[in-house]
C-alpha positions in Angstrom: 119.3 40.9 80.8 119.8 44.6 81.5 118.1 47.6 79.8 116.6 51.0 80.3 113.7 51.3 82.8 110.2 51.2 81.1 109.7 54.9 81.9 112.9 56.0 80.2 111.8 57.3 76.8 115.1 59.0 76.0 115.7 56.6 73.1 112.1 56.3 72.0 112.0 56.8 68.2 108.6 58.4 68.5 109.9 61.2 70.6 110.6 64.4 68.6 114.2 65.4 68.5 115.4 69.0 68.5 117.1 70.2 65.4 120.7 71.3 65.8 121.0 75.1 66.1 123.1 75.5 62.9 124.2 79.0 61.9 123.1 79.5 58.3 123.6 83.2 57.9 125.2 86.2 59.7 123.8 89.5 58.5 125.7 92.7 59.3 122.9 95.2 58.8 124.2 98.6 57.6 121.1 100.3 59.2 122.2 99.1 62.6 126.0 99.6 62.9 127.6 97.4 65.4 124.9 94.8 65.3 124.6 91.5 63.4 121.5 89.3 62.9 122.1 85.6 63.5 120.1 83.1 61.5 119.7 79.5 62.7 118.4 76.9 60.4 117.3 79.6 58.0 115.4 81.8 60.4 116.5 84.9 62.3 117.1 83.8 65.9 118.6 86.9 67.6 120.9 89.9 67.2 124.2 90.4 68.8 127.3 92.6 69.0 128.9 92.6 65.5 132.4 92.0 67.1 131.2 88.9 68.9 129.3 87.8 65.8 132.6 87.9 63.8 133.9 85.1 66.0 131.0 82.8 64.9 131.3 80.6 61.8 128.6 79.9 59.3 127.8 76.2 59.3 128.8 75.8 63.0 126.3 74.5 65.6 125.4 76.5 68.7 124.7 75.0 72.0 121.0 75.3 73.0 121.8 77.0 76.3 124.0 79.5 74.4 121.2 80.2 71.9 118.7 80.8 74.8 121.1 83.1 76.6 121.9 85.1 73.4 118.2 85.3 72.5 117.2 86.6 75.9 120.1 89.1 75.9 118.9 90.4 72.6 115.3 90.7 73.9 116.4 92.6 77.0 118.3 95.1 74.8 115.3 95.6 72.4 112.9 96.0 75.4 115.2 98.6 77.0 115.4 100.5 73.7 111.6 100.4 73.4 111.3 101.7 77.0 113.6 104.6 76.2 111.6 105.5 73.1 108.3 105.5 75.0 109.8 107.7 77.7 111.2 110.0 75.1 107.7 110.8 73.9 106.4 111.8 77.4 106.6 110.7 81.1 104.7 107.5 81.9 103.8 105.5 85.0 105.4 102.1 85.6 102.1 100.4 85.0 101.5 102.2 81.7 104.9 101.3 80.5 104.4 97.7 81.5 101.2 97.5 79.4 102.8 99.1 76.4 105.9 96.8 76.5 103.7 93.7 77.0 101.6 94.8 74.0 104.8 94.7 72.0 105.1 91.0 73.0 108.3 91.3 75.1 108.7 88.5 77.7 107.5 89.5 81.2 111.0 89.0 82.6 112.6 91.3 80.0 109.9 93.9 80.8 110.4 93.7 84.5 114.2 94.1 84.1 113.8 97.1 81.8 111.3 98.8 84.2 113.6 98.1 87.2 116.5 99.6 85.3 114.5 102.7 84.3 113.2 103.2 87.9 116.7 102.9 89.3 118.0 105.5 86.8 115.2 107.8 87.8 113.4 107.6 84.4 110.2 106.2 86.1 108.7 107.9 89.2 105.0 107.5 89.6 104.7 110.4 92.1 106.6 112.8 89.8 104.6 111.6 86.8 101.3 112.1 88.6 102.3 115.6 89.8 103.3 116.5 86.2 100.0 115.2 84.9 97.9 117.1 87.4 99.9 120.4 86.8 99.6 120.1 83.1 95.9 119.5 83.2 95.3 122.4 85.6 97.4 124.7 83.5 96.1 123.7 80.0 92.9 121.8 80.3 91.4 122.3 83.8 89.5 119.4 85.1 87.8 118.4 88.3 89.1 116.0 90.9 86.8 113.2 89.6 88.2 113.2 86.1 91.8 113.8 87.2 91.6 110.8 89.5 90.0 108.7 86.7 92.7 109.5 84.3 95.5 108.7 86.7 93.9 105.4 87.7 93.8 104.5 84.0 97.6 105.2 83.9 98.1 102.7 86.7 98.9 105.2 89.5 98.2 104.0 93.0 94.9 105.3 94.3 96.3 106.4 97.7 99.0 108.4 95.9 96.4 110.0 93.7 94.3 111.0 96.6 97.2 112.5 98.5 98.5 114.5 95.5 95.0 115.8 94.8 94.5 116.8 98.4 97.9 118.6 98.5 98.0 120.3 95.1 94.6 120.9 93.6 92.4 124.0 94.3 89.3 122.9 92.5 87.5 126.2 92.8 90.4 128.1 91.2 90.7 125.4 88.5 86.9 125.7 87.8 87.1 129.5 87.7 90.0 129.4 85.3 88.1 127.1 83.0 85.0 129.4 83.2 87.0 132.4 82.2 88.3 130.6 79.2 84.9 129.3 78.1 82.2 131.7 79.2 82.8 134.4 76.7 80.9 132.3 74.2 77.8 132.6 76.4 77.8 136.4 77.0 74.5 137.1 75.4 72.6 134.4 77.2 70.0 135.2 79.9 71.4 134.5 83.4 69.3 131.3 84.0 70.3 129.9 80.6 74.0 130.9 81.3 74.0 129.1 84.6 72.4 126.0 83.2 75.0 126.0 80.4 77.9 126.5 82.9 76.7 123.8 85.3 76.3 121.2 82.5 79.7 122.1 81.0 81.5 122.0 84.3 79.9 118.6 85.3 81.3 117.2 82.0 84.8 118.4 83.1 84.5 116.5 86.4 83.7 119.3 88.8 81.3 118.6 91.6 78.1 120.7 92.0 79.3 122.7 95.0 82.6 123.6 93.3 80.8 124.7 90.1 78.3 126.8 92.1 81.1 128.6 93.9 83.1 129.1 90.7 80.0 130.4 88.8 79.2 132.9 91.6 82.8 134.1 91.7 82.8 134.5 88.0 79.6 136.5 88.0 80.9 138.8 90.8 83.9 139.5 88.6 81.6 140.5 85.8 79.1 142.7 87.7 80.5 145.9 86.3 80.4 144.6 82.7 77.1 145.6 81.0 77.0 142.6 78.7 76.8 140.4 81.8 
């Protein structure tokens, strides 16, 4: 007597069987010209090129491998479109983009492929992003080295790269003095000790070290020596 080996459960009636991937609907969405949504067994499975979708027939059964291939291709395209939208708002680091795309529940493989594609196209460059971030901060919202470094670390920029860019491109004393010039007019009528205390507290909150703040305050006061209100 011959038969299947005892570990062969291919014909076990208790084993769940996969439903055939039957095409139940093809939706040519007017809001997305050139795209069609494919429904299998009553549920949307993936989107594809409308011209290719026209070759499919409602009621036909798709091969599981083909379904998996089509679904992943659709996810790659959606992930890429989302990547471009995020980059269209502002520059971002690779790590920041990765977090945002994973938050949108894209598969890790689709995310990795989109990021590699964006990097190859020059849309992602952590060094250029960090330089732009530092320049923007110093120009519009001057901050000290500590806070700049903290912000870039939160964006996922490599720490060694941050340190190098801060060493090369940040004159903290000038940044602190620029910030004081913008803010100190509110403290004109204060006594000097009160003014200094206010300035030191404010600058510490902006990430400037004590020695940098002291130098900036002294330079600021020297600039104002001939002004009677100071």
